[in-house]
N, C-alpha and C positions, 0 to 999 in steps of 0.2 A: 847330183844334188836333186834330187825327187822331193816336188813338194805334195808329201802327204797330207792331206787336211785332215785336221782335227776333229771328231765329233763335237755336236753343238753341246753334247752335257758335258763332256771335258773342256770345251773351253769356256764357258760362260762362268764367271767369279775366277779364273785364276789369279794368281799373284805373281811378279816377278818381281827381283832386286829393285827397290824402289820405284816401284809400280804402284796406282790406284787399283783398286779392284774394279772390275767390270760385276754388280751384282745382275746386269742386263746384258743383252747386246751391246755393241758399239755402235753409237750413234755415226753415221757419217753423212757428207754434204758432198756432191759431184759439182765441179768448176769445170764447164765444158762437156757437153751430152752430143757430138760429133760421132763419127761413126768408130772413133777410137774410144770416146769417152764412155759409149753404150756398149761397145764388148765387154770392156773393163766391169762397168755396170753387171751386165749379164752374168761373168765369170764369178762376182762377189754376191751377187742375189741367191746363184747355184748353192755358195758355201752354208747359208743359212747360219752364220756366225754372226752377220752384223746388220742392223736396221738401217735402211738408206733413206735418213730422214727430209734431206732437201737436194733439188735438182736445179741447176743455176744454169742456164745458156742465152743470148741474145736472141736465138731463132727459136720463134714459137714450133717451127715444125721439128726441129730437133728436140724440144722439150716433151712436146706430145708422144715422139716416139720413145720417147727415154720413160715417160709416164705407163708406157705398154708395158716395162719390164719393173717398173713398180710404181703402183697407183698409187700407193699409199702415200708416197713422197710429197712435200710439198713443193712448188717450182716458183722460181722467179727468174727475172731477167739477166742477171748480172753476178757477178763474184760477192760486189759491195752489197749488194740486197741482204745477204745475209751474213756477212761478215765473220764467218765462223763460228758465231755464237752458238754455246750448247751442244757442239756436235765434237765427238771424240778424233775424228779423223776427217781429213779433206781429200777426195782424189782429185787431181787436177789435170785436165787434158786441154788447155787453152792454145792458144797461140804460145810461140814460145818465149815472145818477148813480156808476157806476163806470170811467167812462172816461177820467177826468183823472187818478184813482189810478192804473188799471192802464198807462195810456200813461207816466207817470212812470218805474213801477216797470222796464217795460219797457226803455226808454231809458238809464233808469242800469245797469240790466244789460248795456248795447250791444248791445239790438237794436232796428229800426228798427220804425218804427209806421204801421201805415194801420186808421184808427180812422174808425166809423161818424160821423156827424153826432149831436150836437153835439159837439165836442172836451171842450167843458166847460159848464157850465150857466150861467156869466157870464163880462164878459171878464177877470176876472182868475184864474181856475180855467183859462182858454184859454190867458193870458199865460204861467203857469207852465209847462204843457205847452211852448209852444214852447219856452221860455228852458231847459227841460230837455234838449230836443232839440237845442239850439245846445250846451250844454255836453256833452253825449256826443258831440256832432258826426256825428249819426243822419239817416237821413232820417225825416220826418214829413209825412204827408197825410192830409186828409180826405175821405171820401166824396161830394164833391160831383158826384154823379153826371149829373147834365143837363146839366153842361159837355160831357160826350163824346157826346151825342147830337146825328147829323149836321147836323139841323136849327137846332140852338142854335150849332154851330160855323158854320154858314153866315151866321147872325145876327152872330155875334162878327165874323167876318171881313168882312160890309159894315158892319158901324159904326166896326171898328177900321181899316178902309181909307180912311175919309171918304166911303165910298158913300153918305152921308145926308146931310152935311153935320157940322155941331156940333149934339151930340144936347142939347136943351133940356129933354128931358120924358122919361118912362117908366112905363108902368104896368104892373105885374106882378100877377100871380093865379095863385092855388092853392087853389081850393075842394072840398074832399074829400066826397062826397055818405055816407060812414061815419065811424067814428071808430076809432081803435085798439083790437085786441083785447085789450090787455094791461093790468091793473091800474096797473100802476108811471107808465101814460102821465097818468093822472088824479091822481097824487099830485106835487105842485109839487115837494118836498125830493127826490124820486128824478128827474123828469123834467126840471127847471128852469123847467117853463110847458106851455102848452097848443100850438095851433096853430100858434104863432108859433115856438117853438123846435123844432117838428118839421116844418114844412113854409114857412114865413116863411122859416126861415134858409136853405132852398135860393134862392127868390126874391131875398134880400138879397144871396148871392153871385153872383147872376146879374148883377145891375145893377152891383156896383160890379167884377165882373169885365169885363163889356163896357166901360162906360165909363172903365176904367183907376184905379180906385182913387180918385175925388174925395174931398174930403174932406168928410164930412157936419156941417154948421152948425148945421142945425136940425131937428127933430122933433116934431110932433104924432102922436099917435094915440088910439084908441078901441079899447077891449076888453071884450067883452061874455061872459058864461056864463049859456049856455040864456037868452037873450033881456035879461037885465039886464048892468049896468055891472059890468064886472072892477075889482078893486084889486089895487094890487103886493103887499100882506099878505094876502090871501085865500088860506083853504086847498083853494079849488077852481083848476081852470086853467080860461084864457079857451079858447073854443071857436070864437069870430069875434073879427078883428081887420082896422080899415081903420089904415094910418099915412101921413103924408107927412112927406117929408124935401126937405131942400133944401140941394144942394154947396156949397162955397164960389163958384165961377162963377155959380151963382144958377139951377142946372137942377133941376127937382122930380121924384120919384119918389114914386110912389104905389103901395102895396100893401095888399093884401087877400088874406086865406085863412080858412079854416075847415073844423073838421070837421060833419059830419051835414048839411052847408045841403042845403035843397030845390034842387037843381041841377039836377033834371030828367034828369041823366044822372050817368056815375060819379065825372067828376072834370071841372073847367075850369080850365085850366093854360093861361096865355099870358103873354109877355115880349115887350112892345111898346115900340121906342126909337122916338122923335120927333125928326128932325133938319134943319136950315133948310132941307132939298133931299130929303125922303122920308122915310119909315120904314124900319124891319127887325122882322118879326113872329114870332114862334115861337108855335106854340101846339098844342094836343094835338085829336088828330082823331076826330069820334064820341065824345067823352066820355071817351075810352082813357086809362089810366094811363102806356101806353107806346108810342105811334103818335104823331109826331109830323109839321107842317109848318113850311116857313119862307117866307115873302113878303117882297119889298118892297113898298112900297107909293108911287106919285109921284103924289099929287093922288086922282082916282077910279078910277086904273088900277092893276093888281095883276098883279105877275109870281113866278111860284115861283121858289124859291131851293133849296126841297128838299122832296121830297114822294114817299117810298117805304118798303121795307122797312128795319129798323136796327134790327140786336141791340145795342144800347147799353149794355144795362143795367148789365153786371159790367167795362163798358170801363177806369173807372177803375182796380179792382182790378187789372185786366191790365195797364195802364200802372204802377202801383206795382211792380211785380215786375220791368218792363222796368227802370226806372230804379232799382231793386235791383241788378240785377245789372250795370248800367252802373257806378253811385257811389252806395254808402249813406252817403256821408256827407251833415252838412245841408245843406238846401235854402232859402236866405231865402226864397223862395216861402209857406215855412210862415207867413210875417208876413201873408199875407192871410186867414190863417184868423181872427186877432185883430180884423183890423180889420171882418170881417162879427159877430164876436161884440161888439164895441162898439156895433154900429147897434143888434143884437138890445137889448142893455140899455139903448139910448134908445129902442127902442120897448115895452119894457116901465117905462119912468119911473127905472130903478133910477140913470140917473145923467144 
């Protein structure tokens, strides 16, 4: 799934089914211009396919840094200051508790939405946003960025093309030797959870995406906070989690994620899919958060699928702008976000 960008000339003015024409570059607003928001802003500016019209953030420092990337944009201190007026799309990179409300408001104003994960803190919140996108007939995408790494795309192609036979098991890991640096991450009302909804959601998305969205019929999980069992009604969030899920066909998906684990490196990130005729493995290189390789395993033999440099981090945002230029109407693929949120609720024992 390579995110090949359209040229500006091809993108401007393209019509999709039931989509309004853009006789100009689509106008975008950014809600949240912290590190993640600015990285997505940088990626979108580099496409040349959109006009950045508004930058909103309560921090003057964050707004000032964002303005260096989009100097012609108007700046304001909150989402409510612009309320999506006159924008074709809104890019949301605010604290998690704001995502669903801001996304729905944007969609109801007629704007498409590109949102950081999680789209909602629960499957119910998530489903409400997806339904709002359907009603408004507007594009909705969530920044599941690891899908866009070339190493992950190679694994996806290997599995989906039948290169390893029928997948019967998957092991997915995301251990972060650090923890979030914002207080709201540790407040369950604002974040919706800890390492599972922060890191594990990427693993769930990759497992479902690669395996073709199998139905999960069973889930057992163990969540901990500072080495002690965590409970669903706790006032703190979990910092370690292990879960095992079973699909309708009987395949087993194992997941582990954590913050502040003594990992011996910055991060341990892995997604391995085991089939009846081999395995496909995605993993980080040298403990990096950004460098990845992919392999195909046959017994004790290993062949390289990808092992090189790859500037993947903002590729999902670039893909959103490309799709927006082509056709801003609702894409049923947004339902995939609800499927992932449903599994997250199962891991949290909410359902």
